[in-house]
C-alpha positions, -999 to +999 in steps of 0.1 A: +679+368+502+652+341+502+617+352+495+601+320+508+617+296+533+603+267+552+628+248+573+606+223+591+594+191+574+559+190+560+536+168+539+525+186+508+488+176+512+488+193+546+500+227+533+482+240+502+492+276+497+528+283+510+535+319+499+534+346+473+563+360+452+553+394+439+579+394+411+597+363+399+630+374+385+645+359+354+671+344+377+661+323+407+667+291+426+645+266+444+660+240+468+643+214+490+649+181+507+626+152+498+619+118+514+593+092+503+580+064+525+551+055+503+542+054+466+513+076+456+484+060+435+489+086+407+507+118+399+514+135+432+523+172+432+550+182+457+556+218+448+541+242+423+550+278+415+524+293+392+507+325+381+475+307+369+466+278+392+490+254+374+474+254+340+503+242+318+490+257+285+508+291+290+540+305+302+537+310+340+516+279+346+545+259+360+577+277+370+585+250+380+562+221+391+576+192+410+558+158+410+563+123+424+551+095+402+562+058+396+592+061+419+605+092+401+607+129+410+596+149+379+602+186+372+583+205+346+586+241+336+585+264+306+615+261+282+618+289+256+584+293+242+572+258+254+550+263+285+553+228+298+585+209+293+598+180+313+634+188+324+640+160+350+630+124+358+649+112+388+645+078+405+642+078+443+643+051+469+620+049+500+634+063+533+663+081+517+665+119+519+675+137+486+685+173+482+672+190+451+685+223+437+667+238+407+683+269+392+674+293+364+704+316+357+716+339+329+744+326+308+753+350+280+737+370+251+701+365+262+706+328+270+694+313+302+701+278+317+680+255+339+702+233+360+690+207+385+713+191+410+704+162+432+727+156+462+752+180+446+754+161+413+742+177+381+713+157+367+698+181+341+709+212+322+688+230+295+698+263+278+670+284+264+656+318+256+637+339+262+634+341+300+603+358+315+598+380+345+565+369+361+543+386+387+521+373+415+536+338+415+520+315+442+539+286+457+518+256+467+521+221+481+497+194+472+475+187+441+464+223+431+467+214+394+438+190+394+416+210+417+411+180+440+424+172+474+459+158+475+462+121+485+475+115+520+508+100+509+537+096+533+562+119+516+579+149+532+596+181+521+619+201+542+643+230+540+623+245+511+639+277+500+631+300+470+655+328+461+651+355+436+683+371+422+684+407+411 
């Protein structure tokens, strides 16, 4: 059952805090639709799940963070003991809607796997250990990481859904 779900389209800079996840399981999924009509002037944060305002120097800072920069959607998260690892760089075209599915699931013998699908096609897969159960995870839209207002860029997210698995 989804813990956070927003169906209507929104611009990340208009939202800020989206919701709180009390306990982020070691297995979860995040899905959303994305369309860009404009290129941001710099790194532009679309979504961020974090326990510490997005600081990427420790586990929990980005679980994950999703950015738009230079015509690419980027996904960063922790991978094993690395607190900030790039796991996707995906090129996008203006005025085209893309569906992203980011998954973190158990594989076997303590191993977990991140998989990212775009429009149903596997784009990234990373096996790692250990996985962490995190608490008080906030979900945000916009530029929380740099503690400055997000630029008013014409990009939209819709059908945002975060699901924890037991």
